[in-house]
C-alpha positions in Angstrom: 51.7 136.8 -14.1 51.2 133.6 -12.0 49.4 131.3 -14.5 46.8 130.5 -11.8 43.0 130.7 -11.3 41.2 131.4 -14.5 44.4 131.2 -16.6 44.2 129.0 -19.7 46.4 128.6 -22.8 45.4 127.9 -26.4 47.1 126.7 -29.6 50.5 125.9 -28.0 53.0 124.9 -30.7 51.2 126.7 -33.5 53.4 128.4 -36.1 50.6 130.7 -37.3 50.2 134.3 -36.3 46.4 134.0 -35.8 44.3 131.6 -33.7 40.5 131.0 -33.5 39.3 130.2 -30.0 35.7 128.9 -29.7 33.5 131.2 -27.7 32.5 128.3 -25.6 36.1 128.2 -24.2 35.9 131.8 -23.1 33.9 133.3 -20.3 30.9 135.2 -21.7 30.2 138.8 -20.6 33.5 139.1 -18.9 36.7 141.1 -19.6 39.4 138.7 -20.7 43.2 139.5 -20.5 45.4 137.8 -23.1 48.9 137.7 -24.4 51.1 135.7 -26.8 54.1 133.6 -25.8 56.7 132.9 -28.4 59.5 130.3 -28.2 62.8 130.9 -29.9 65.8 128.6 -30.5 67.2 129.3 -27.0 64.8 131.5 -25.1 61.1 132.5 -25.1 59.0 135.3 -23.9 55.5 136.8 -23.7 54.0 139.8 -25.5 52.3 142.7 -23.8 48.8 142.1 -22.4 45.7 143.2 -24.2 42.0 142.9 -23.2 38.6 142.3 -24.8 35.1 141.6 -23.5 33.4 138.2 -24.2 30.0 138.0 -25.9 27.0 138.6 -23.7 25.8 135.5 -21.9 22.7 135.1 -24.1 21.9 131.4 -24.3 20.4 129.7 -27.4 19.9 126.0 -28.1 21.8 124.1 -30.8 20.3 124.0 -34.3 20.8 122.7 -37.8 20.7 119.0 -36.7 22.1 116.4 -39.1 22.2 112.6 -38.7 24.1 110.3 -41.0 23.7 106.5 -40.6 27.1 104.7 -40.8 25.7 101.2 -40.5 22.6 99.5 -39.2 23.7 100.1 -35.6 25.8 103.3 -35.8 24.8 106.9 -36.6 26.9 110.1 -36.8 25.1 113.1 -35.2 26.1 116.7 -36.0 24.7 120.1 -35.0 25.6 123.8 -35.0 26.6 125.3 -31.7 24.2 127.8 -30.1 25.2 130.8 -28.0 26.7 130.2 -24.5 26.9 126.4 -25.1 29.6 124.9 -22.9 29.0 121.2 -23.5 26.5 118.8 -25.1 24.6 115.5 -24.8 22.7 113.7 -27.5 19.3 112.1 -26.5 17.8 109.4 -28.7 14.6 107.2 -28.4 12.4 105.1 -30.5 9.4 107.3 -29.9 9.0 111.0 -29.3 7.2 110.3 -26.1 10.1 108.3 -24.8 12.5 111.0 -25.9 10.6 113.9 -24.2 9.9 112.0 -21.0 13.3 110.1 -20.7 11.5 106.8 -20.5 11.4 103.4 -22.2 13.8 103.3 -25.2 15.5 106.6 -24.2 19.3 106.7 -24.3 21.9 109.4 -24.3 25.4 109.6 -25.9 28.5 111.8 -25.6 27.4 113.7 -22.5 30.0 116.3 -21.6 31.5 116.7 -25.1 32.4 120.1 -26.3 32.5 119.0 -29.9 29.5 119.4 -32.2 29.5 115.9 -33.6 29.5 112.4 -32.0 29.1 108.8 -33.2 26.5 106.7 -31.4 26.9 102.9 -31.6 24.7 100.1 -30.4 21.5 101.2 -32.0 19.0 98.9 -33.5 18.8 98.1 -37.2 16.0 99.2 -39.4 14.6 101.6 -36.8 13.4 105.2 -36.7 15.0 107.2 -33.9 13.9 110.5 -32.5 16.8 112.6 -31.3 17.8 116.0 -30.0 20.8 117.8 -28.5 21.0 119.1 -24.9 23.4 122.0 -24.3 24.6 123.4 -21.0 25.6 127.0 -20.8 26.9 129.3 -18.2 23.5 131.0 -17.6 21.0 128.5 -19.0 20.5 125.0 -20.4 18.0 123.4 -22.8 17.3 121.1 -25.7 17.2 121.6 -29.5 14.2 120.8 -31.6 13.5 117.1 -32.2 14.7 115.4 -35.4 14.5 111.9 -36.7 16.9 109.4 -38.4 16.2 105.9 -39.8 18.9 103.3 -39.3 19.3 100.9 -42.3 18.6 97.2 -42.4 21.3 94.8 -41.0 20.6 92.3 -43.8 24.0 92.2 -45.3 24.6 92.4 -49.1 28.0 92.7 -50.7 29.2 95.6 -52.9 28.2 95.8 -56.5 28.9 97.7 -59.7 32.7 97.2 -59.7 34.5 99.6 -61.9 38.2 100.1 -62.9 39.3 103.6 -64.2 42.5 105.5 -64.8 44.4 102.4 -65.6 48.1 102.9 -66.2 51.1 100.6 -66.5 51.3 100.1 -62.7 48.3 102.0 -61.3 44.5 101.8 -61.3 41.5 103.3 -59.5 38.9 100.9 -58.2 35.4 102.0 -57.3 32.1 100.2 -56.3 28.6 100.7 -55.0 28.2 99.7 -51.3 25.7 97.0 -50.4 23.4 97.0 -47.3 25.2 97.1 -43.9 28.6 97.7 -45.4 30.8 99.3 -42.7 34.3 99.1 -44.2 36.0 97.7 -47.3 39.1 95.9 -48.6 40.1 95.4 -52.3 41.6 92.1 -53.3 43.7 91.6 -56.5 45.5 88.7 -58.0 46.9 87.6 -61.4 44.7 84.4 -61.5 41.2 83.6 -60.4 42.4 80.8 -58.1 44.9 83.1 -56.3 42.1 85.6 -55.8 39.6 83.1 -54.4 42.1 81.3 -52.2 44.2 84.3 -51.1 47.4 82.7 -52.3 50.3 83.3 -54.7 49.9 86.7 -56.4 47.0 87.7 -54.1 47.3 91.1 -52.5 44.8 93.4 -50.7 44.6 97.2 -50.5 42.8 99.8 -48.5 41.5 97.5 -45.8 39.4 99.4 -43.3 38.5 102.2 -45.6 35.0 103.6 -45.5 35.4 105.2 -48.9 33.9 103.6 -52.1 37.0 104.2 -54.2 40.7 103.7 -53.8 43.8 104.3 -55.9 46.3 101.4 -56.2 49.9 101.5 -57.2 52.7 98.9 -57.6 50.9 96.8 -60.2 52.7 94.9 -63.0 52.4 96.4 -66.5 50.9 94.4 -69.4 49.1 92.0 -67.0 45.5 90.8 -66.5 44.3 91.3 -62.9 41.3 89.8 -61.2 39.8 91.7 -58.3 36.9 91.9 -55.9 35.8 93.9 -52.9 35.4 92.6 -49.4 32.9 94.4 -47.1 32.5 94.0 -43.4 29.0 94.4 -41.9 27.7 94.5 -38.4 27.6 90.8 -37.9 28.9 89.3 -41.1 31.2 90.1 -44.0 31.4 89.0 -47.7 33.0 89.5 -51.1 31.5 91.1 -54.2 31.6 89.2 -57.5 34.9 89.1 -59.4 35.9 91.6 -62.1 39.1 91.9 -64.2 41.1 94.5 -66.2 44.4 94.8 -68.0 47.2 97.2 -67.1 48.8 99.1 -70.0 51.6 97.5 -71.9 55.2 98.0 -70.7 
């Protein structure tokens, strides 16, 4: 065994006794030889060799396309892998004609990826995009069906509907409703309104950078009134929600 040519390894370092290897990482329609290497405290060794035959090289395009806007200029694209799909590329355009003819507003993202999801940045706000996935296989290549996604407006608005739940002596859960063009969040707390507004004294922040709309906070002081608000960062600007307050439980 020379570990050359078509040799590849998978899952090195796993402590499991089973491993799923994507079909795209194996040669289709071909007999594959495989074995397991195990490392012990002082020595290692390989098992006996077994064989199996890869699936037939029958190509099919990706399907079940899904697009999730992350901000006015960013979208997460996802899809299900077709048969004999080695790598992918996501095509987008502002019209179906541009998309199909690779002209005008046509752009592509993530070409060469073997994953089934990518994040595309630099899109235009408040725009309908037509998109599809190109897949290259061993025996063929082609595009998925065309789908659409609408990016939201980039007219920033701060979070609303602030809510405090599960309040304990030193803990609380904060939640809110995102505004328009809110990419990530940060929760500010303080024991006075002035400390909260001027980021001084008892002011603290939590969860900065989170894209969730709820966080759990610990380390608060029992029997204390807290003032809090949520900061949201948008594509070009950021801003704070209105202020709210709550009382932690008595000591």
